[in-house]
DOVOSE-126819 format. One line per 5 residues: their letters; for each residue z, x, y of N, C-alpha, C. Coordinates in steps of 0.001 Angstrom, whole numbers. Atoms other than C-alpha are relative to their C-alpha. Example, Ala and Ser with C-alpha at 12.3 -4.5 7.8 and 13.67 -1.06 7.14 Angstrom:
<recs>
AS) 0/890/-1190/7800/12300/-4500/0/900/1200 | -60/-820/-1190/7140/13670/-1060/730/-770/1090
</recs>
This chain:
<recs>
XXXXX) -1034/231/-988/-1807/33786/-19474/-242/-1342/671 | 112/1317/-626/-1128/30357/-18063/178/136/1507 | -113/11/-1454/-1830/29993/-14379/374/-1404/440 | -384/1342/-446/-306/27110/-12440/-1217/-788/480 | 1112/859/-377/-2641/24191/-11917/335/-740/1284
XXXXX) -224/704/-1259/-3072/22577/-8515/-313/-1483/-112 | 374/1417/112/-4166/19214/-9922/1204/-924/118 | -1190/836/-111/-565/17964/-9953/526/-85/1427 | -506/-10/-1369/-29/18739/-6275/-428/-1226/789 | 486/1147/-757/-2058/15746/-5096/559/-1321/-508
XXXXX) -566/1225/547/-151/13224/-7237/1420/-208/501 | -1378/342/-322/2971/11426/-6085/732/-242/-1313 | -739/137/1239/5576/11664/-8811/873/-1247/38 | -844/1199/40/7517/8582/-9948/1404/309/508 | -1319/-216/-591/10772/8199/-8036/1020/-1022/-492
XXXXX) -950/1055/357/12317/4868/-9028/-714/-1055/-825 | 576/983/919/11416/2679/-12018/-1517/143/-147 | 1423/-249/172/7981/4294/-12272/-819/-117/1261 | 714/115/-1274/7064/3733/-8617/213/1278/818 | -121/-1173/-857/6410/6533/-6155/718/-375/1292
XXXXX) -697/266/-1260/8221/6890/-2847/-899/-742/990 | 924/679/-907/5107/5787/-949/-105/-1488/-350 | 79/1402/419/4849/2593/-3008/1285/-744/317 | -1275/626/-358/8551/1869/-2551/89/-250/1496 | -11/160/-1456/8161/2405/1189/-846/-1214/415
XXXXX) 869/1134/-334/5271/-69/1355/635/-1322/-427 | -673/1216/472/7214/-2620/-716/1107/-401/964 | -1125/305/-895/10272/-2360/1546/-502/-467/1363 | 494/369/-1332/8283/-2529/4794/-620/-1399/-12 | 673/1307/12/6114/-5506/3797/972/-1134/-297
XXXXX) -964/1051/321/8976/-7491/2259/926/-276/1174 | -901/173/-1144/11265/-6886/5226/-712/-704/1157 | 746/650/-1089/8572/-7845/7743/-287/-1468/-323 | 294/1379/389/7617/-10973/5795/1245/-877/85 | -1226/807/-63/11219/-12143/5464/465/-186/1443
XXXXX) -340/158/-1424/11863/-11472/9180/-873/-1068/649 | 916/1000/-552/8800/-13555/10026/392/-1405/-445 | -363/1328/522/9813/-16459/7771/1329/-465/594 | -1290/381/-564/13424/-16439/8930/-104/-212/1515 | 198/198/-1436/12255/-16092/12554/-609/-1355/309
XXXXX) 599/1329/-198/10096/-19220/12232/1044/-1091/-214 | -1066/985/254/13010/-21146/10713/1013/34/1135 | -943/-124/-1112/15330/-19800/13422/-552/-566/1290 | 618/586/-1190/12857/-20844/16109/98/-1521/-35 | -111/1456/128/12899/-24404/14765/1424/-477/207
XXXXX) -1404/405/-124/16708/-24465/14704/655/501/1282 | -542/-485/-1265/17239/-22585/17979/859/1250/-123 | -790/-1205/222/18896/-19477/16511/-924/1133/-459 | 1044/-941/407/15998/-17015/16458/573/1368/-366 | -501/-1358/221/17858/-13692/16750/890/70/-1232
XXXXX) -898/9/1162/20509/-14609/14183/-791/-115/-1301 | 783/180/1217/17926/-15755/11648/-885/1220/-285 | 804/-1210/208/15719/-12682/12191/873/1116/-560 | -919/-1011/543/18722/-10402/11586/349/-302/-1451 | -281/380/1390/19604/-12351/8447/-1225/258/-879
XXXXX) 1231/-260/742/15967/-12127/7334/-213/1474/-251 | 118/-1444/176/15983/-8370/7880/901/479/-1131 | -938/-426/1041/19074/-7899/5723/-389/-527/-1376 | 367/599/1288/17986/-10299/2990/-1297/618/-524 | 1262/-606/418/14443/-8877/2914/172/1419/-498
XXXXX) -249/-1373/418/15718/-5317/2655/679/44/-1362 | -713/36/1281/18107/-6171/-188/-927/-454/-1121 | 945/487/1015/15417/-8129/-2060/-1030/1078/-332 | 1018/-1036/224/12901/-5295/-1615/543/1165/-813 | -578/-1119/739/15294/-2736/-3058/448/-417/-1399
XXXXX) -595/376/1278/16863/-4738/-5879/-912/-815/-908 | 745/934/843/14455/-7431/-7095/-1473/365/-200 | 1446/-194/87/10851/-6396/-6369/-487/1227/-777 | 563/-1161/715/10528/-2894/-7904/-249/-244/-1489 | 160/203/1440/10946/-4152/-11479/-1310/-696/-369
XXXXX) 1281/621/372/8001/-6632/-11618/-1213/810/441 | 1132/-808/-453/5765/-4315/-9607/-190/1200/-922 | 103/-1102/960/6574/-1412/-11948/-570/-495/-1324 | 561/573/1220/5783/-3699/-14891/-1502/-228/157 | 1429/189/-281/2427/-4557/-13257/-742/1337/-27
XXXXX) 624/-1318/-102/1701/-866/-12700/-41/747/-1335 | -137/-727/1259/2662/235/-16219/-1310/5/-794 | 1194/-148/808/-262/1561/-18260/-1292/111/793 | 1197/-124/-832/-2666/1736/-15334/-102/1429/532 | 152/-1389/-468/-4117/4995/-13950/685/237/1340
XXXXX) -650/-403/-1256/-2640/6910/-11036/-786/-545/1197 | 622/497/-1217/-3344/5293/-7665/-579/-1400/-115 | 590/1329/190/-4348/1901/-9105/630/-1030/933 | -695/969/-852/-1709/-48/-7171/-410/159/1460 | 400/-242/-1389/-2637/1596/-3853/-1450/-413/231
XXXXX) 1396/396/-138/-6350/1028/-4472/-125/-1517/21 | 13/1461/19/-5724/-2643/-5311/492/-554/1336 | -520/437/-1300/-3648/-3045/-2140/-1025/247/1101 | 1009/-312/-1015/-6336/-1335/-37/-1170/-968/-63 | 1118/935/139/-9111/-3535/-1458/390/-1413/417
XXXXX) -466/1313/-444/-7002/-6653/-819/38/-71/1523 | -28/-26/-1471/-6445/-5635/2817/-1410/1/579 | 1397/-2/-449/-10194/-4956/3180/-592/-1389/-162 | 517/1348/260/-10948/-8376/1681/401/-972/1102 | -470/863/-1082/-8850/-10084/4369/-266/590/1378
XXXXX) 416/-680/-1222/-10318/-7743/7039/1184/488/835 | -1144/-572/-685/-6938/-6223/7880/-83/1527/74 | 170/-1447/35/-8159/-2680/7182/-1464/294/-260 | 1359/-429/286/-11481/-854/7209/-52/652/-1379 | 146/-541/1342/-12789/154/3809/-149/1514/47
XXXXX) 154/-1454/50/-12270/3849/3044/-1088/424/-973 | 999/-307/1013/-14949/3641/347/-1392/-130/586 | 1382/-3/-444/-18674/4080/707/-547/-1425/-22 | 492/1376/-64/-20087/760/1886/-1322/-72/772 | 1284/-49/-685/-23559/1713/3144/-950/-1023/-616
XXXXX) 986/974/463/-26150/-1055/2912/-1347/415/572 | 1328/-381/-455/-29821/-199/3087/-485/1244/-724 | 567/-1185/622/-31962/2797/2251/806/1235/364 | -675/-1259/-236/-30354/6196/1877/-1024/1030/451 | 868/-1079/-441/-31874/9100/3733/219/1173/-956
XXXXX) -151/-1013/1046/-32542/11596/952/-474/1376/430 | 557/-1286/-409/-34504/14336/2692/408/252/1445 | -421/-349/-1348/-33157/16117/5704/-594/1359/340 | 608/-1255/-432/-35008/18850/7612/917/646/1034 | -731/-792/-973/-33009/21534/9353/-784/1280/243
XXXXX) 793/-1166/-393/-35065/24137/11189/-1213/185/-903 | 1224/-83/757/-38097/23320/9135/180/241/-1491 | -213/-245/1430/-36488/23903/5714/612/-1235/-633 | -614/1089/736/-35508/21432/3083/1422/367/-385 | -1397/-238/363/-31840/21075/2400/267/-649/-1327
</recs>
C-alpha cells in the first residue's frame, strides 16, 4: 500500500515559467525597488521626484513580470531545488546585507558535554 510522502510538502512548486511564487515575489520586489530608486535619483536631478518615482514603480513592475522571469528561469533550469534562493542568500551575506543562516563557527568545537555528571 502506498502511503503519502511528506517530502513534497516542504518544496515550493513551480508557478510561472519554472519559478516558484516566492522567487517571483522576490524578483518583483527587488526590480520594483531598484527601478524606483533609479527613477527617483533621475527625478531628483530634474526636479520631478514624485512623478519619476511613480513612473519607476510602474515600469519596474511591468519589467519584473514580463521580461525578467524568462532569463532567470533559464538560469535556474537543471539546477537542484532551492539553488536560486541559496545563491541569493550567499550573495546577500557576501555584501553583509544579511546574516548567514549556515554554520559559520570558527575555532575549536566543543565535543564533550557533561550534564549531571554523565556523558552525552
